[in-house]
C-alpha positions in Angstrom: 145.1 79.2 47.9 145.0 77.7 51.4 147.3 78.1 54.4 149.5 75.2 53.1 150.1 76.8 49.8 147.8 74.5 47.8 146.4 76.6 44.9 143.4 76.1 42.6 142.8 77.8 39.3 141.2 77.6 35.9 142.7 77.7 32.4 140.9 78.0 29.0 141.8 75.0 26.9 141.1 76.8 23.6 140.1 80.5 23.9 139.8 80.9 20.1 136.6 78.7 20.1 133.3 79.7 21.6 132.4 76.4 23.3 131.5 76.9 26.9 133.1 73.6 27.9 136.7 74.2 27.0 138.1 75.2 30.4 140.1 73.0 32.8 140.3 73.6 36.6 143.6 72.6 38.3 145.4 72.1 41.5 149.0 73.3 42.1 150.8 71.7 45.1 154.0 73.6 44.6 155.5 71.0 42.4 153.0 69.7 39.9 149.6 70.5 38.3 146.6 68.2 38.6 143.5 68.5 36.5 140.3 68.7 38.5 136.7 67.6 37.8 134.5 64.5 37.4 135.3 62.3 34.4 133.7 59.4 32.6 131.2 59.0 29.8 128.5 61.0 31.7 130.9 64.0 31.9 132.1 64.1 28.2 130.2 65.3 25.2 130.2 63.8 21.7 133.5 65.4 21.0 135.1 64.0 24.1 135.2 67.3 25.9 134.7 68.0 29.6 133.2 71.1 31.2 134.3 71.7 34.8 135.0 74.6 37.1 136.1 75.3 40.7 134.2 77.4 43.3 135.6 80.8 44.1 137.6 80.3 47.3 136.7 76.7 46.8 139.6 75.2 48.8 139.9 75.1 52.6 142.9 74.6 54.9 142.3 70.9 55.1 142.7 70.6 51.4 139.0 70.0 50.5 138.1 71.3 47.1 134.7 72.1 45.7 133.8 72.5 42.0 131.2 71.4 39.4 131.2 69.3 36.2 128.8 69.4 33.3 126.8 66.3 32.3 126.2 65.3 28.7 124.3 63.0 26.4 126.2 63.4 23.2 125.9 67.1 22.3 123.0 67.7 24.7 123.6 69.2 28.1 122.2 67.2 31.1 122.9 69.9 33.7 125.6 70.4 36.2 126.8 68.3 39.2 128.9 69.8 42.0 131.6 67.7 43.7 133.8 67.6 46.7 137.4 66.4 46.4 138.5 65.1 49.8 141.7 63.0 50.4 142.0 62.4 46.7 138.4 61.0 46.3 135.6 62.7 44.4 132.2 62.8 46.0 129.4 64.0 43.7 127.0 66.4 45.5 123.4 67.5 45.1 120.0 66.0 45.3 119.3 63.5 42.5 116.6 61.2 41.2 112.8 61.3 41.5 111.7 64.9 42.1 115.1 66.3 40.9 115.3 64.6 37.4 113.6 66.3 34.5 112.8 65.0 31.0 115.8 63.4 29.2 117.6 62.9 32.5 118.5 66.6 33.1 119.6 67.4 36.7 120.9 70.7 37.9 122.6 71.4 41.3 125.0 74.2 42.3 127.5 74.6 45.1 127.7 78.0 46.7 130.2 77.9 49.6 132.8 75.7 51.3 133.8 76.4 54.9 136.8 75.4 57.0 134.8 72.6 58.6 134.4 71.0 55.2 130.7 71.8 54.9 129.3 72.7 51.5 126.3 75.0 50.9 124.3 74.5 47.7 120.9 74.0 46.0 119.3 71.5 43.6 116.5 72.3 41.1 113.2 70.5 41.4 111.7 69.0 38.3 108.9 71.6 38.2 111.7 74.1 37.4 110.3 76.7 39.7 111.6 75.3 43.0 115.1 75.2 44.3 115.9 73.2 47.4 118.8 74.5 49.5 121.1 72.1 51.4 124.2 71.8 53.5 126.3 68.7 53.4 129.5 67.3 54.8 129.8 65.1 51.8 127.6 62.3 53.2 124.5 63.7 55.1 122.3 66.5 53.8 120.3 69.1 55.8 117.6 71.2 54.1 117.9 74.9 54.4 115.6 77.7 53.2 111.9 78.6 53.1 111.3 76.0 50.4 112.1 72.4 51.5 110.4 69.0 51.1 109.4 69.3 54.8 107.4 72.6 54.5 106.4 73.0 50.9 102.8 72.3 51.8 102.6 75.1 54.3 104.9 77.8 52.9 103.8 80.2 50.2 107.3 80.6 48.8 108.0 78.9 45.5 111.8 79.2 45.2 114.6 79.4 47.7 118.3 80.2 46.9 121.1 79.8 49.5 123.6 82.6 49.2 125.9 82.6 52.3 127.3 80.3 54.9 129.6 81.0 57.9 132.2 78.9 59.7 129.6 77.7 62.2 127.6 76.1 59.4 124.8 78.7 59.6 123.4 79.9 56.3 121.3 82.7 54.7 119.6 83.2 51.5 116.6 84.5 49.5 113.1 83.1 48.7 110.6 84.3 46.2 106.8 84.3 45.6 105.7 84.5 42.0 102.5 86.4 41.1 101.7 85.2 37.6 104.8 86.2 35.5 106.4 88.5 38.0 107.9 88.2 41.5 105.6 89.6 44.1 107.8 89.1 47.2 111.6 88.9 47.7 112.2 87.5 51.1 115.4 86.7 53.1 115.9 83.8 55.5 118.4 82.5 58.1 119.3 78.9 59.0 120.7 78.7 62.5 121.9 75.1 62.3 118.5 73.7 63.3 115.7 75.6 61.5 115.1 78.3 59.0 113.3 81.5 59.8 112.3 84.5 57.6 114.1 87.7 58.4 114.1 91.3 57.1 111.8 94.3 57.4 108.2 93.5 56.6 106.1 96.3 58.2 103.8 98.8 56.5 106.7 101.0 55.3 108.1 98.0 53.5 104.9 96.6 51.9 103.1 98.0 48.8 99.6 99.3 49.5 98.1 97.8 46.3 100.0 94.6 45.6 101.6 93.6 48.9 105.0 93.9 47.2 108.0 93.4 49.5 111.8 93.2 48.7 114.6 92.3 51.1 118.1 91.4 50.1 121.2 90.0 51.9 124.5 91.9 52.3 126.6 89.8 54.7 126.7 87.0 57.2 129.1 87.1 60.1 130.7 84.0 61.8 128.8 85.2 65.0 125.5 84.4 63.3 124.4 88.0 62.5 122.8 88.7 59.1 123.1 92.1 57.4 120.6 93.1 54.8 118.5 95.8 53.2 114.8 96.2 52.5 113.0 98.4 50.1 110.8 101.2 51.3 107.6 101.0 49.3 104.9 103.6 48.4 101.9 101.9 46.8 103.4 99.7 44.1 107.0 100.9 43.7 110.3 101.2 45.6 110.9 104.4 47.4 114.4 104.0 48.9 116.3 101.5 51.0 116.6 100.7 54.7 119.4 98.6 56.3 119.0 96.1 59.0 120.7 93.5 61.2 119.1 90.2 62.3 120.2 87.6 64.8 117.8 85.1 63.3 115.1 85.9 65.8 114.5 89.6 65.5 115.3 92.1 62.8 116.5 95.6 63.8 116.6 98.6 61.4 119.9 100.5 61.3 121.1 103.7 59.7 119.8 107.3 59.8 116.3 108.3 58.7 115.6 111.6 60.5 114.6 114.8 58.6 118.2 115.5 57.5 118.3 112.1 55.8 114.9 112.2 54.2 114.1 113.8 50.9 111.2 116.2 50.6 109.1 113.5 48.9 109.9 110.9 51.6 112.8 109.0 49.8 115.4 107.6 52.2 118.6 105.6 51.4 121.0 103.8 53.6 123.7 101.2 52.7 125.7 99.0 55.1 128.4 96.5 53.8 129.8 95.5 57.3 128.6 93.4 60.2 130.9 91.9 62.8 130.6 88.8 65.1 128.8 90.7 67.8 126.2 92.2 65.5 127.6 95.7 65.2 127.4 97.2 61.7 128.5 100.2 59.7 127.5 102.1 56.6 126.2 105.5 55.3 122.9 107.3 54.8 122.2 109.9 52.2 121.6 113.6 53.2 119.1 115.9 51.6 117.8 119.5 51.6 114.4 119.4 50.1 114.8 117.4 46.9 118.6 118.2 46.7 121.2 115.5 47.4 123.7 116.8 50.0 126.0 113.8 50.2 126.2 111.1 52.9 126.7 110.6 56.6 128.9 107.7 57.9 127.6 105.7 60.9 128.4 102.8 63.2 125.6 100.8 64.9 126.5 99.1 68.2 123.4 96.9 68.3 121.4 99.5 70.2 122.2 102.9 68.9 123.3 104.3 65.5 126.2 106.8 66.0 127.4 109.3 63.4 131.2 109.0 62.7 133.6 110.9 60.5 134.4 114.6 59.9 131.8 117.3 59.3 131.6 121.0 59.2 134.3 123.6 58.4 136.7 122.2 55.8 134.5 119.1 55.3 131.5 121.1 54.0 131.2 122.3 50.5 129.9 125.9 49.9 126.4 124.5 49.2 126.3 122.4 52.3 127.3 119.1 50.7 129.2 116.6 52.9 130.6 113.2 52.0 131.7 110.6 54.5 131.8 106.8 54.4 133.1 103.8 56.4 135.9 101.7 54.8 136.3 98.9 57.4 134.8 97.6 60.7 136.5 95.2 63.2 135.0 92.8 65.8 135.6 95.4 68.5 133.2 97.8 66.8 136.0 100.2 65.7 135.9 101.6 62.2 138.0 103.5 59.7 136.7 105.7 56.9 137.2 108.8 54.8 135.6 112.3 54.7 135.9 114.6 51.7 137.5 118.1 52.2 136.4 121.1 50.3 137.7 124.5 49.3 134.6 126.5 48.3 132.9 124.4 45.7 135.8 122.1 44.9 137.0 118.9 46.6 140.4 119.3 48.2 141.3 115.7 49.1 140.0 113.2 51.6 140.9 112.7 55.2 141.1 109.3 56.8 139.9 108.8 60.3 139.6 106.1 63.0 136.6 105.6 65.2 137.2 104.1 68.7 134.0 102.3 69.9 135.1 102.3 73.5 135.7 106.0 73.8 133.2 107.1 71.1 135.9 109.4 69.6 137.1 109.9 66.0 140.8 110.5 65.3 142.1 112.0 62.0 145.0 110.1 60.5 145.8 112.2 57.4 147.1 115.2 59.4 150.0 113.0 60.6 150.8 111.8 57.1 152.7 114.8 55.8 156.5 114.6 56.5 158.3 117.4 58.3 157.8 120.7 56.4 154.5 119.4 55.0 153.2 118.8 51.5 150.7 121.3 50.2 148.0 120.3 47.7 145.5 117.5 47.9 145.9 114.4 50.0 144.0 111.1 49.8 144.0 108.0 52.0 142.8 104.4 51.6 142.5 101.5 54.0 143.4 97.9 53.5 143.3 96.3 56.9 141.8 97.0 60.4 142.7 94.5 63.1 140.7 93.8 66.2 143.5 95.5 68.2 143.0 98.7 66.3 146.0 98.2 64.0 145.4 99.9 60.6 147.3 99.3 57.3 146.7 101.5 54.2 148.2 103.8 51.7 148.1 107.6 51.1 149.0 109.9 48.3 149.7 113.6 48.2 150.3 116.1 45.5 153.2 118.4 46.3 152.6 121.9 45.1 149.2 121.0 43.8 150.9 119.1 40.9 149.5 116.1 39.0 152.1 113.5 40.0 151.3 111.9 43.4 153.8 110.9 46.1 152.6 107.5 47.4 153.3 105.8 50.7 152.2 102.7 52.6 151.5 103.3 56.3 150.6 101.5 59.5 148.8 103.1 62.4 148.0 102.0 66.0 146.0 103.8 68.7 149.0 104.0 71.0 151.8 104.3 68.5 150.4 106.6 65.9 151.3 106.5 62.2 154.5 105.2 60.6 155.4 104.7 56.9 156.3 101.1 56.1 159.1 101.9 53.7 161.0 103.4 56.6 161.0 99.9 58.3 162.4 98.0 55.3 165.8 96.9 56.8 167.7 96.8 53.5 166.0 99.9 52.1 163.9 100.2 49.0 166.8 99.7 46.5 165.5 100.6 43.1 161.9 101.1 44.2 160.4 104.6 43.9 157.6 103.8 46.4 155.4 101.2 48.0 151.9 102.3 47.1 149.3 99.6 47.7 148.6 96.7 50.0 146.5 94.0 48.5 146.4 91.4 51.3 147.5 90.8 54.9 148.3 87.2 55.7 149.8 86.3 59.1 153.1 88.2 59.4 153.3 89.0 55.6 152.0 92.0 53.7 151.4 91.7 49.9 151.0 94.6 47.6 152.5 96.8 44.8 154.6 99.8 44.2 156.4 101.8 41.5 160.0 101.3 40.3 162.3 102.2 37.4 164.3 105.3 36.6 161.2 107.1 35.3 158.7 105.4 37.7 157.3 103.5 34.7 157.3 100.0 36.3 154.7 98.5 38.6 156.1 95.9 41.0 154.5 93.4 43.4 156.1 92.8 46.8 156.0 90.8 50.0 156.9 92.4 53.3 157.8 89.9 56.1 157.9 90.9 59.7 161.2 90.2 61.5 161.4 89.3 65.2 163.0 92.1 67.3 165.9 89.9 68.3 166.6 88.9 64.7 169.5 91.3 64.6 171.2 90.0 61.4 167.9 89.9 59.5 168.1 86.3 58.4 164.5 85.5 59.6 165.6 83.3 62.5 166.6 84.2 66.0 169.7 82.1 66.9 173.2 82.2 68.3 174.3 84.6 65.6 172.0 87.2 67.0 173.2 86.5 70.6 176.8 87.0 69.4 175.8 90.5 68.2 174.4 91.4 71.6 177.5 90.1 73.4 179.8 92.0 71.1 178.0 95.3 71.9 177.2 94.5 75.5 177.5 97.6 77.7 177.4 100.0 74.8 174.9 102.7 74.0 172.5 102.7 71.1 174.2 100.0 69.1 173.3 97.2 66.8 172.7 94.9 69.8 169.9 97.0 71.3 167.0 94.6 70.9 164.4 96.5 72.9 165.5 99.9 71.5 166.0 101.5 75.0 169.3 103.0 74.1 171.5 100.5 75.9 172.7 96.9 75.3 172.3 95.0 78.6 170.6 92.0 80.2 167.2 93.1 79.1 168.2 92.5 75.5 169.5 89.0 76.3 166.2 88.3 78.1 164.3 89.3 75.0 166.6 87.2 72.8 165.9 84.2 75.1 162.1 84.6 74.7 162.4 84.8 70.9 165.2 82.2 70.2 164.3 79.9 67.3 161.5 82.3 66.3 161.0 83.0 62.6 159.3 85.9 61.0 157.3 88.0 63.4 159.0 86.7 66.6 156.8 83.7 67.3 157.5 80.0 66.9 153.8 79.1 67.0 151.1 81.7 66.8 151.0 84.3 64.0 151.8 87.7 65.6 149.3 90.6 65.7 150.1 93.3 63.1 150.7 95.8 65.9 153.9 93.9 66.7 154.7 93.5 63.0 155.0 97.1 62.1 157.9 97.7 64.5 160.0 95.2 62.6 158.9 94.9 59.0 162.1 93.9 57.2 162.3 91.4 54.3 161.4 92.8 50.8 161.0 90.3 47.9 160.1 91.3 44.4 157.5 88.7 43.1 156.4 90.2 39.8 157.6 93.1 37.7 155.9 94.5 34.6 155.9 97.7 32.6 152.9 99.8 32.5 151.5 99.8 29.0 148.6 98.7 26.9 148.2 95.5 28.9 149.2 96.8 32.3 146.6 96.9 35.1 146.7 99.3 38.0 147.8 98.0 41.4 145.0 99.9 43.2 141.3 100.2 42.7 141.4 104.0 43.1 
């Protein structure tokens, strides 16, 4: 779905049959469905069937759509052709003819990514079947990307190049391979900066086999700032011996993570993993801990581009009787702040997990779970999960506790800010939760809306989906618009203390409330007529609750959380 509400999807035409070409991609514009895909004799088999699909997240805000359609000669497949649908016109994509056409007319191209600028990343197979040529196109012109291109194939040792990632700036990253007989001798990674492609990754002695020269690097992420996150295998003689993480700006590659004695097994094995890199090249992940040959858990870390810093909770309640500790990073923002969890222990048993926030400016870690329990406290285990971390430090997530150590959890959604602390979102729903038992999971944050799920029903046996919409502070009658009706409420309570007309919540209804109303007049959800508000402002006025889907948990029910 894009920002205008255009939605793409896929439906099986006849799921009882086993043919691979029975699906139909479609576009929903809020009123009608339109089938998608290339059509004509070339795209229908001998039974007049078509085979098409749409790219995952294959629609941008401009309404461009990217997919692929199968080609046929009777019952014989002639490969796949990607396409770009722009302004109602299909543009076939990929490199064709000559070097890209095999016997019988077979051609095979694949689209990998569509960005907001309307650029498409993909690759086309060479007729020798061993080479893939990567490209980026705007629908008209093509640029080669990767370590295997028609420009450099005579000087590069690589035999196959696969584009994997593209950012909003049109930069791309991917993998390239060298084949040694029937096996792959080298797995390399590359970065295209908009002008040229360079090999990146760790390639020193630690990452090269003594006997065969084996090397293996893989990609993890590419940020819009042009930083590539990846991992490379540590190699002893001919086999992998752990994994190191790295960040590259396309020019240099820097190893990240922890590989001191505490994070090295007695036989030399090391393992780090990093799923996050931001637009300034900061990254976050974890590294395994060891004592001799014994696994002792993991240490969470954040790398600021120069130094890798340990974050999370350790020692005391966060150390098992045998010394085991477990911490990991859940999210990283563009400021370098992070949130994560650390396991708590009672003797040899886990006793819940504490959520924490790392502030990159101060270098301090703040626990969030200790503020979760309501007055009087809940005993038993407590767990916390994170869904969103804004660049201003706003955090959304959910937590669950087990009163009295029982097996039935109490679940809550929460918001947290560095200056405002923690608040439960249910307490900000203006009309209350009605028949809901709890709001227990956030699945997405979109502008001034939160989407997620919770539990309802007399016995708590129904899962519900919800949409929470932020209200402007001056929207006193909660109709999602600031207008004369709200001003009338202020005027009717003017001069009173702590009443319904107190927009700024300072305990008095006065001229300051009228001033705030003037600033927000004609504003919709969130209090802005133009820009989407930051979530920090949202959490003070979350108000509208709308049930989107309701279903009963049973044989076909799916959980609303990944936990």
